[in-house]
N, C-alpha and C positions, 0 to 999 in steps of 0.2 A: 424414619419416614417423614417426621416433621421437618427435619433439616432439608431433605430433598424437596419437599413441597414448598418450603419457604424460599429456597434459592430459585426454584422454578418460577414461582409467582413473581419474585423480584425481577427476574430476567424477562419474563413475558410482559410485565407492566412497563418496562422501559424500551420495548422493541421499537415502537413507532418513533419515539423521541430520540433514538440513538443513531439514526442514519447520518451519513456524512458524504460530502463530495469536495472536490478541489476547486479553489477559487483562482489561484495564481501563484507565481513564484517570485522570489527575490534572488538577485545575484550579487554576492559580496555586500549584502545589506541594502541593495538598491531595488526597490519594488518595480517589477516589470508590468504592473497593471493587471486588470481583469483578463485572465487568459482563457476564460470559458469560450469554447468554439472559436478561439483565435489561434492559440498555440497549444491548447489542451483539447484532446478529443473527449469532450464532455459527455457523460452519459445522460440519458433522458430523465433519469430520476436519481435520488440519493439512496436508493435501495441497495442492499447487499447482493452479492452473487454467491450462491451456495453450490451450484452444480459444477464440480471440478472438470467435467468433460465438455461443458458448454463453450462455444467459441467466445462467448461474452466474458468468460472467466479471466481472459488475458488482459484486455483493455476495456472491459465493461461494454455495455450497449453503446452503439456508435463507434466502437473501437476500430472498425474497418472503414471509417469515414475520416479521411485525412483533414486535419485543421488547415486553414489557409496560410498560416505563417509559422515561424519558428522563434522560440526564445533564443537569445544569443548568450553564450558563455565561453570562457576560455578554460582550457585544461588547467586544473589546480584551483579553479574558483570554488568558493563556498556557495552552495545553493540552499535555499529554504523553500519548501513547498507548503502552501497555506491551505488548510482544510476548514470547512464550516458545515453547519447543519442545514438551516433554511435561510437565515439572514446574515450575509457576509458583513453587514455593517454593525452587527451586534457582537462585541468581543466575547460575550458569554455564550453565544449560540454556536458551539463547536461540535461537541459530541457528548452524549449522556455518559457520565462517569461510571455507570455500571458496565460500559463496554470496554472492559479492561483487556489489553492484549498487546500484540506486537506490531511493529511497522517495518516493512521490508522494501528495499528499493533495488530495482533491476535496470539493466541497460541492454539495448539491442540496436543493431544498425537500422536506420530508418527504413520503413516499409509502408507502402500504401495499404497493405492488408491489415488484418486484425491482430497481428503479432503471433499467429499460430506457428508451431514448429520449434525445433531446437535452435533458437537464435539468441537466447537470453543469457546474461551473466549477472550475478548478484553484486551490486555496488556497496550496499550497506544493510545492516540489520540491527534492530533494537528490540529486545525482549523484556525480560524482567531483570533490571539492573539497579543496584543501589537501593533495593527494597521497594521499587516501584515499577509499574508497567509503563511501557513506552507511550501508550495512548493517554495515560494520565499526565505524563510529562508534556505531551503535546498540548493538552488542554491548558495546563499551567503556562505554556509558552505562547498562548494566543492562537493556537491552531497551527503553529509553525513546526515543521520537521526539517532539521538541518543535516546536511552531509556535504562532502567535498568530492569534486571530480578528481580522478587521479591526474597528477601532473604529467604523467607519461601518455595519457590518452591521445590517440591519434585524432587529428582534426576530421570533421565530417558531420553528417546529419544523423541524429540518433533519436530513438524513442526511449524515454526514461519512464519506467512503470513504478509507481509507488502504491503500496497496498497497506491499508489499515486492516488488521486481522483481529476482530473482536472475538474473545473466547468465553464470553459470559454464558454461552449455552454449549460449549465445546466438551462438556462432560458426557455428551452423547455423540455418536458418529452421525454425520449428516446424511449418509446414504441409507441408514437403517431407521432413522428417526426424522422423517420429513418435517421441516420447520425448525429443527434443532441443529446442532453442530456449529462449527466455526462459521463466522460471517466475514466474507472478504469484501472490502471496498477498494477495488483497483481503479487507478486512473493513469492514463498515459499522456506524457508531455513530449512535444516535439522540440528538440533542442539542437541548435547548430553550434558545434564546438570548434573553436579556433586554437591554434598553437602549433608547436613544432614536434610534438610527441609522435611516437611510432607504435605504441602499444594498442593492439586490437583486442577487444574483449573476446573471451573464449567462445561464445555463441554455441553453447552445448546444452542448454536447459530448455525443456518443453513443459509448460505449465500443465497442459492437459494430460500428460503422462507422468510428470515429475511430482505432482502433488497427489497424495493418496489419502483416502478418508481415515485410514488407521495410522497415518503419520502422527507421531507424538507431538509435532508442532501444530497439528490441527485437531487432534483428539486428546484433550487435556483438561483436567478438572482444576480450576483455579481456586476452588473452595476448600481444599483439604490441606493447605499449608505446605505445599511442595513447589511453590512457584519458582524458587531459586534453581530448580532442576530444569526449567523450561528451555528448550532450544527452538528457535524459529524454523519453519520448514524451508526446503529448498537446498541448493548447493552451498558450498563454502563461498565466502566473499572473495571476489576476484581481486587479486593484487598483481599489477603489472611489474 
């Protein structure tokens, strides 16, 4: 009981300080500038989204409000998405380290809607690798999360959804324990891709039906020494 109370107290104490949102992206190491409400559909707050059935779970609040522009990238480029807590000018203000968890990146054809429906494919996932959680690696990397666009990706306009998935309270299911459960911090970026590829993403994953409260990627106890067994939620990574 003492162990359970202690871990709960630590998790609750860091709840307010742990929130995060996206600032901007880099393409092949070149900073694309502050993307908030420019090419990022920025949410109103840096709060998590816990309701898996909510339309906000896909692209967060304001997810159905298109940004006025697109970040530009070519198929095969290396992208880096930058996250922060409150102050993007403070390199130490990224995410509370208690918020250990996964980072998952998806892609869908551009839509002016909020991203609902089976239109998504998984581009990349990072869980517990090399003895450390993806979110802790992100903090050490200055808030940057790196991945590559497939070289064969067809040109066009896309939404790229990246999600920080904090598991510090995921030893309880979010539907049966309000205020507990996994915390999702999703953000959707509008990206225009150039190139000569012809591979079209599968477009077969729906967040509101594909994520389940009892999914072991969302209902997982990080405090019992089995982190190496963790698998992020969602489909397999799409490989053209």
